[in-house]
C-alpha positions as CSV (number, residue, x, y, z in Angstrom):
1,M,-12.3,8.9,-1.3
2,S,-11.0,5.6,-2.2
3,V,-6.8,4.7,-1.2
4,F,-4.5,2.7,-2.4
5,A,-2.7,0.5,0.3
6,D,0.8,-0.2,-0.2
7,T,3.3,-2.7,1.7
8,S,4.8,-0.3,3.3
9,A,1.8,0.2,5.5
10,L,0.2,-3.6,4.7
11,Y,3.2,-4.8,6.5
12,P,3.4,-3.4,9.5
13,L,-0.3,-3.6,9.7
14,L,0.7,-7.1,11.3
15,V,3.8,-6.5,12.6
16,S,4.1,-5.5,16.0
17,T,7.9,-5.3,16.5
18,E,7.5,-2.1,13.4
19,T,7.8,1.8,14.4
20,P,4.3,2.8,13.2
21,H,2.7,-0.5,14.0
22,A,0.0,1.0,16.4
23,L,-0.4,4.2,14.2
24,V,-0.8,2.1,11.0
25,R,-3.9,-0.1,13.0
26,A,-5.6,2.7,14.0
27,E,-5.5,4.4,10.3
28,F,-6.7,0.9,9.0
29,A,-9.1,0.5,11.2
30,R,-10.8,4.1,10.1
31,L,-10.1,3.5,6.5
32,V,-12.3,0.2,6.9
33,N,-15.2,1.8,9.2
34,S,-15.0,4.6,6.3
35,A,-16.6,2.2,3.9
36,Q,-14.9,3.5,0.9
37,P,-12.8,0.9,-1.2
38,I,-8.9,0.1,0.0
39,W,-7.4,-0.4,-3.5
40,T,-4.3,-2.5,-3.9
41,T,-2.7,-5.3,-6.7
42,S,-2.3,-8.5,-6.9
43,F,1.5,-7.7,-7.0
44,V,1.3,-5.9,-3.5
45,L,-0.2,-9.0,-2.0
46,V,2.5,-10.6,-3.2
47,E,5.1,-8.8,-2.2
48,T,3.4,-8.3,1.4
49,M,3.1,-12.1,1.5
50,A,6.7,-12.8,0.5
51,L,8.0,-10.6,3.4
52,L,5.5,-11.3,6.0
53,Q,6.5,-15.1,5.5
54,H,10.3,-14.7,5.1
55,R,10.8,-12.1,8.0
56,I,8.1,-13.3,10.6
57,G,7.1,-17.1,9.2
58,L,3.4,-18.2,7.5
59,P,1.4,-17.4,11.0
60,A,1.6,-13.6,10.2
61,A,1.0,-14.4,6.0
62,R,-2.0,-16.2,7.3
63,D,-3.7,-13.3,9.1
64,F,-2.8,-11.4,6.2
65,D,-4.7,-13.1,3.9
66,E,-7.3,-14.1,5.9
67,E,-8.0,-11.0,7.8
68,I,-6.3,-8.0,5.7
69,V,-7.0,-9.2,2.2
70,P,-10.9,-9.8,2.5
71,V,-11.7,-5.9,3.0
72,L,-9.1,-4.9,-0.2
73,S,-10.5,-4.2,-3.3
74,V,-7.7,-6.0,-5.1
75,Y,-6.7,-5.2,-9.3
76,W,-5.4,-8.2,-10.5
77,V,-2.3,-7.0,-12.2
78,D,-3.4,-8.0,-16.4
79,D,-0.7,-7.4,-19.3
80,D,-1.7,-3.9,-20.1
81,L,-1.3,-2.5,-15.9
82,Y,1.9,-4.6,-16.6
83,R,3.4,-3.0,-19.6
84,R,2.2,0.4,-18.0
85,G,3.9,-0.4,-15.0
86,M,7.1,-1.5,-17.0
87,E,7.1,2.0,-19.0
88,R,6.7,4.1,-15.9
89,L,10.1,1.9,-14.6
90,W,11.8,3.0,-17.3
91,R,10.6,6.6,-17.4
92,E,11.5,6.8,-14.2
93,D,14.8,6.0,-14.3
94,R,15.3,5.3,-10.6
95,R,16.9,2.2,-8.7
96,R,14.8,2.9,-5.7
97,V,11.3,3.0,-7.4
98,S,10.4,-0.6,-8.0
99,L,8.0,-2.1,-11.0
100,V,5.8,-2.9,-7.9
101,D,5.7,0.8,-6.8
102,C,4.9,2.0,-10.9
103,V,2.7,-0.7,-11.4
104,S,0.8,0.9,-7.9
105,F,1.5,4.8,-9.6
106,E,-0.1,3.2,-12.8
107,L,-3.4,1.7,-11.2
108,M,-3.8,4.6,-8.8
109,K,-4.1,6.8,-12.3
110,L,-6.3,4.5,-13.8
111,K,-8.8,4.3,-10.8
112,G,-8.6,8.4,-10.2
113,V,-7.1,7.3,-6.7
114,T,-5.0,10.1,-5.4
115,I,-4.4,9.0,-1.8
116,A,-2.1,6.1,-0.8
117,F,-2.1,4.4,2.6
118,A,1.8,4.1,2.4
119,V,4.7,4.7,4.7
120,D,7.5,5.3,2.1
121,S,8.3,8.7,0.6
122,H,7.4,7.2,-3.1
123,F,3.8,8.0,-3.5
124,T,4.7,11.7,-2.3
125,E,7.5,12.0,-4.7
126,A,5.1,10.5,-7.4
127,G,2.8,13.4,-6.9
128,F,0.1,10.9,-4.8
129,E,-0.9,12.2,-1.1
130,A,-0.2,9.9,1.4
131,I,-1.9,9.5,4.4
132,Q,0.8,9.9,7.2
133,T,0.4,8.8,10.6
134,T,2.1,11.2,13.3
135,T,3.6,10.2,17.0
136,R,0.8,12.1,18.5
137,G,-0.9,9.1,17.8
138,R,-3.5,10.7,15.0
139,S,-4.0,10.1,10.9
140,E,-3.1,13.5,9.1
141,R,-2.5,13.8,5.3
142,P,-0.3,16.9,4.2
143,G,-1.1,19.9,4.1
144,R,-4.0,19.7,7.0
């Protein structure tokens, strides 16, 4: 099972003051140990780096680049995927769904990835399954 990693999970992975930090870290360790691809896009990398640098500082951004990025399968957004994302953004016609999200959805569709490592609800709203962390400290997928 490959998954798609979103900023909504990658950011709290490195920020201990974020509510889901411990649960996201545990789930990320499980995903890495499963040896299955953890997909993301270059857009998600830029978004996550920008948030870390702006909100936390360069040391957190460096940790992300040196510790997390190497275990991710990064798809570098090209013109075709960008166009697909833009078309989806216009079709979605929702202010709260970003271009980064739409590009992510389109990559998931292209790669046949149905599960997102994400904390926000945009992925489930788009019809994907999201790995969800619970307050009991273990991961669950919806419907299980």
